[in-house]
C-alpha positions as CSV (number, residue, x, y, z in Angstrom):
1,M,-16.5,-20.7,-1.7
2,D,-14.1,-21.4,0.7
3,V,-10.4,-19.7,-0.2
4,A,-7.4,-21.8,0.3
5,V,-5.0,-19.4,2.7
6,T,-1.4,-20.3,3.1
7,R,0.4,-20.5,6.2
8,I,4.2,-19.9,6.0
9,E,6.5,-20.0,9.2
10,L,8.9,-16.8,9.7
11,P,12.3,-16.6,11.3
12,S,11.2,-13.3,13.5
13,P,8.0,-11.3,13.7
14,V,8.0,-8.9,10.5
15,R,7.9,-5.0,11.5
16,A,7.3,-4.1,7.8
17,A,6.7,-5.8,4.2
18,A,6.4,-4.6,0.4
19,S,5.9,-6.3,-2.9
20,D,6.2,-5.5,-6.5
21,G,3.9,-7.5,-7.3
22,T,6.3,-10.5,-8.5
23,S,8.6,-10.8,-4.9
24,V,7.5,-9.9,-1.4
25,W,10.1,-8.2,1.0
26,C,9.9,-8.7,4.5
27,A,11.8,-6.4,7.1
28,S,12.5,-7.8,10.9
29,T,15.6,-7.5,13.1
30,G,17.5,-10.1,11.2
31,G,17.4,-7.9,8.2
32,V,15.3,-8.2,5.0
33,R,14.2,-11.3,3.4
34,A,12.6,-11.8,-0.1
35,Y,10.1,-14.5,-0.8
36,T,8.0,-15.1,-4.3
37,T,4.5,-13.7,-3.8
38,S,3.3,-17.3,-3.2
39,G,5.8,-17.6,-0.5
40,M,8.7,-19.7,-1.6
41,P,11.8,-17.7,-0.2
42,L,14.4,-16.6,-3.0
43,D,18.3,-16.3,-2.7
44,A,19.1,-13.0,-0.2
45,G,22.4,-11.0,0.5
46,D,23.9,-10.4,3.1
47,E,21.5,-10.1,5.5
48,G,21.4,-7.0,7.5
49,G,24.6,-5.6,6.5
50,E,25.2,-1.5,8.2
51,L,21.4,-1.3,7.7
52,P,19.4,-0.2,10.8
53,E,16.1,-2.0,12.0
54,L,13.5,-0.8,9.2
55,R,9.8,0.6,10.5
56,S,9.1,1.0,6.5
57,L,9.1,-0.9,3.3
58,A,7.4,0.3,-0.2
59,A,8.0,-0.9,-3.6
60,V,7.1,-0.3,-7.2
61,P,6.8,-2.5,-10.0
62,G,8.0,-1.7,-13.8
63,T,4.7,-1.7,-14.5
64,V,1.8,0.7,-13.1
65,A,-1.9,0.2,-12.6
66,G,-4.2,1.9,-15.2
67,T,-8.1,1.7,-15.4
68,A,-10.2,0.9,-18.5
69,G,-12.7,2.8,-20.1
70,M,-14.4,6.3,-19.7
71,P,-12.8,8.9,-17.4
72,G,-14.7,8.9,-14.0
73,A,-16.1,5.5,-15.0
74,L,-15.9,2.7,-12.3
75,A,-13.3,-0.1,-14.6
76,G,-11.4,-2.8,-13.9
77,T,-7.9,-2.4,-13.1
78,V,-5.1,-3.5,-15.8
79,V,-1.7,-3.5,-15.6
80,V,0.1,-2.2,-18.3
81,P,4.1,-1.0,-19.6
82,R,5.2,2.6,-17.6
83,T,6.0,3.4,-21.0
84,F,2.3,3.2,-22.0
85,A,0.8,4.9,-19.2
86,A,0.8,8.6,-18.7
87,A,4.2,9.9,-19.0
88,P,6.0,9.8,-15.6
89,P,8.3,12.7,-14.1
90,V,11.5,13.4,-15.8
91,D,12.8,12.3,-12.6
92,S,11.1,9.6,-11.4
93,L,12.1,6.6,-9.8
94,P,14.0,3.5,-12.1
95,Q,11.2,0.7,-12.3
96,G,11.4,-1.7,-9.8
97,S,12.5,0.3,-6.9
98,L,12.4,-0.9,-3.2
99,A,13.0,1.8,-0.2
100,G,12.6,1.5,3.4
101,T,13.1,3.9,6.4
102,S,14.5,3.5,9.8
103,A,14.0,6.1,12.8
104,D,15.5,8.8,11.1
105,R,16.4,8.1,7.5
106,V,14.9,6.6,3.9
107,Y,17.2,4.3,1.8
108,W,16.8,3.5,-1.1
109,L,17.7,-0.3,-1.2
110,D,18.7,-3.1,-4.5
111,Q,16.7,-6.3,-4.7
112,R,18.1,-8.1,-2.1
113,G,17.1,-5.7,0.1
114,L,20.7,-4.2,0.8
115,P,21.3,-0.4,1.3
116,V,22.2,2.0,-2.0
117,A,21.9,5.5,-1.1
118,S,19.7,7.4,1.6
119,A,18.8,10.6,3.0
120,R,17.7,11.9,6.2
121,F,14.1,12.2,6.9
122,E,11.8,11.0,9.8
123,G,8.7,9.4,8.8
124,R,7.4,6.1,6.5
125,V,7.1,5.5,2.7
126,L,4.5,4.8,0.8
127,A,3.7,3.9,-3.2
128,G,1.5,3.6,-5.5
129,G,1.1,4.6,-9.5
130,G,4.4,3.9,-9.7
131,E,5.9,6.5,-7.2
132,I,7.2,6.1,-3.8
133,W,7.0,8.9,-1.2
134,A,8.7,9.7,2.0
135,V,5.6,10.7,4.3
136,G,6.2,12.1,7.6
137,A,4.6,14.4,10.4
138,G,3.1,17.0,8.5
139,Q,5.1,16.5,5.4
140,A,5.8,14.6,2.1
141,R,8.6,14.1,-0.1
142,R,8.9,12.0,-3.2
143,L,11.9,9.8,-3.7
144,I,13.9,10.5,-7.1
145,E,17.1,9.0,-8.0
146,P,18.8,7.5,-5.2
147,G,19.7,9.7,-2.2
148,H,17.4,12.6,-3.4
149,L,14.2,13.8,-2.2
150,G,11.7,16.0,-4.5
151,E,10.4,19.1,-3.1
152,P,8.7,18.8,0.8
153,V,4.4,18.8,0.3
154,A,2.5,20.4,3.3
155,L,0.7,17.5,4.9
156,S,-1.2,19.9,8.0
157,G,-2.3,17.6,10.9
158,L,-1.8,14.2,8.8
159,D,-3.9,11.5,9.6
160,L,-4.5,9.2,6.5
161,C,-2.5,9.4,3.3
162,A,-2.8,7.3,-0.2
163,I,-0.5,7.5,-3.4
164,E,-1.6,7.8,-6.8
165,G,1.7,8.3,-8.5
166,E,2.3,12.4,-8.0
167,R,-0.8,12.6,-6.9
168,L,-1.8,12.3,-2.8
169,W,-4.9,11.8,-1.4
170,W,-4.4,12.6,2.2
171,T,-6.8,13.6,5.5
172,S,-6.0,15.5,8.4
173,K,-6.9,14.9,12.1
174,R,-8.3,17.9,12.6
175,D,-11.0,17.8,10.2
176,T,-13.3,15.6,7.8
177,L,-11.9,16.9,4.5
178,L,-10.2,14.8,1.5
179,R,-7.4,16.9,0.0
180,G,-5.2,16.3,-3.0
181,G,-8.3,15.8,-5.6
182,P,-9.4,18.6,-7.8
183,K,-11.6,19.9,-5.1
184,E,-11.7,19.1,-1.0
185,V,-14.7,16.8,-0.5
186,D,-16.1,16.3,2.9
187,L,-15.9,12.8,4.4
188,G,-18.3,13.3,7.1
189,S,-17.0,11.1,9.4
190,L,-13.5,11.4,11.7
191,E,-13.7,7.8,12.6
192,R,-11.6,6.3,9.6
193,G,-9.6,3.3,9.1
194,G,-7.8,2.3,6.0
195,M,-7.4,4.2,2.5
196,V,-6.5,3.1,-0.7
197,V,-6.5,3.5,-4.3
198,C,-7.9,0.7,-6.5
199,A,-10.0,0.4,-9.6
200,G,-10.1,3.9,-10.7
201,S,-11.4,5.0,-7.2
202,L,-10.3,6.1,-3.7
203,W,-11.6,4.1,-0.9
204,I,-11.7,5.1,2.4
205,S,-13.0,2.6,5.2
206,V,-15.5,3.6,7.7
207,A,-18.2,2.7,10.2
208,G,-20.7,0.1,8.0
209,G,-18.6,0.2,4.8
210,L,-16.5,2.1,2.3
211,L,-16.6,5.8,1.4
212,R,-15.6,6.1,-2.5
213,V,-14.1,8.9,-4.4
214,S,-13.4,9.0,-8.3
215,A,-9.8,9.1,-8.5
216,W,-10.5,10.7,-11.5
217,S,-12.7,13.4,-11.0
218,G,-13.1,13.7,-7.5
219,E,-16.1,13.5,-7.1
220,P,-18.1,11.3,-4.3
221,R,-19.3,7.5,-5.1
222,R,-21.9,6.0,-3.9
223,F,-21.1,4.1,-0.2
224,V,-20.6,0.8,-0.5
225,G,-21.6,-1.6,2.1
226,A,-18.6,-3.8,4.1
227,P,-18.8,-6.7,6.2
228,A,-16.4,-4.7,8.8
229,G,-15.7,-1.4,9.1
230,P,-13.4,0.6,10.0
231,V,-10.7,-1.6,9.3
232,P,-7.0,-0.7,10.1
233,F,-5.8,-2.4,6.2
234,L,-7.0,-1.4,3.0
235,V,-4.9,-2.5,0.0
236,C,-5.6,-3.4,-3.9
237,A,-4.2,-6.4,-4.9
238,N,-4.7,-6.6,-8.9
239,G,-7.8,-4.5,-9.0
240,V,-9.5,-6.2,-6.3
241,L,-9.8,-4.5,-3.0
242,A,-9.5,-6.1,0.0
243,G,-9.5,-5.1,4.0
244,G,-9.1,-6.7,7.3
245,G,-8.0,-6.4,11.1
246,R,-8.7,-9.9,12.1
247,D,-10.8,-11.4,9.3
248,L,-10.6,-10.4,5.8
249,F,-13.2,-9.1,2.9
250,A,-12.6,-8.6,-0.4
251,L,-14.5,-7.4,-3.1
252,A,-14.1,-6.7,-7.0
253,P,-15.5,-3.6,-8.0
254,A,-15.9,-3.9,-11.6
255,A,-17.8,-7.1,-11.1
256,G,-20.4,-5.2,-9.0
257,V,-20.9,-7.9,-6.6
258,A,-21.1,-7.6,-2.8
259,A,-17.9,-8.2,-0.3
260,R,-17.0,-11.8,0.9
261,V,-15.7,-12.8,3.7
262,I,-12.4,-14.4,4.3
263,R,-11.9,-16.0,7.5
264,L,-8.2,-16.5,8.6
265,G,-9.1,-18.1,12.1
266,L,-6.9,-15.6,14.3
267,K,-7.0,-15.0,17.9
268,T,-5.7,-11.4,17.9
269,P,-5.9,-8.8,15.2
270,L,-3.6,-8.1,12.3
271,A,-0.3,-6.4,12.6
272,L,0.5,-5.6,9.0
273,M,-1.2,-6.7,5.2
274,I,0.1,-5.8,1.7
275,A,-0.9,-6.5,-1.5
276,A,1.6,-8.9,-3.5
277,G,0.1,-9.4,-7.0
278,K,-3.1,-11.2,-7.1
279,H,-2.6,-12.3,-3.2
280,V,-2.8,-10.7,-0.3
281,W,-0.1,-11.2,2.9
282,A,-1.1,-10.9,6.1
283,F,0.9,-11.0,9.5
284,P,-0.4,-11.4,12.6
285,A,0.2,-9.6,15.6
286,D,1.4,-12.6,17.8
287,H,3.4,-15.1,15.7
288,P,6.4,-14.9,13.1
289,Q,3.7,-15.9,10.3
290,A,2.4,-14.9,6.8
291,L,-1.0,-15.6,5.7
292,I,-1.2,-15.6,1.7
293,V,-4.6,-15.1,0.4
294,P,-5.6,-15.4,-3.1
295,M,-7.5,-13.1,-4.6
């Protein structure tokens, strides 16, 4: 069955985007603009303000993804209130937080995309499991209360990184090992694309498909074939894994069915791709536009 892709025109090319599952924020030279996940513009504050041009955005909702079933088993992802999930760190971010980075600072932002506080850091922000981390060259620090960063975590030769609450899964450019779980896992491949935690597993795009590691035990699982790979983007949209580079593919791990291909009809590859609730937002490289794909 064909998927109805919604295309919306944007005022300028998007450099960074993030979603908390309810709203989507897009950062460009004109500031930060907010939308619903279906593409309707939301009222914005004073765009730009004193905020420099952002290079990355990350957001966490007031709910976190949890898995049902036995530990280590492939399970569907459900959304549960953070108060019913595993106890968050005592210095955890407030619910519904938004953050961004410029060239040398990380910013805590309000729901309009305006700065609340900042701290010096060179890198990008990544979110997952209800937490946001600032990730740079060789180290990462968890965002805590506005203006404060947690203790640095060394990530030598960092290549890919995926966030799962207080846990960081990461690979190095120097070898084929996956780190961050109970033990190191040899992936056996240096050619890697996107990496994300989804439906109880860590997924890594490689040639011919997807490597999968249990997010509970850290044990490798069976290889999953995919229509393309390695692709630069992997995201998790409400328990559906989606990947893309020019077109998209999507699969629901809990259903155990083969990946379906979603043709976008683009002439150039994607510049950016994020999950937004039950949608995926894809941003073409050659046009200020967002393609909104229901999952």
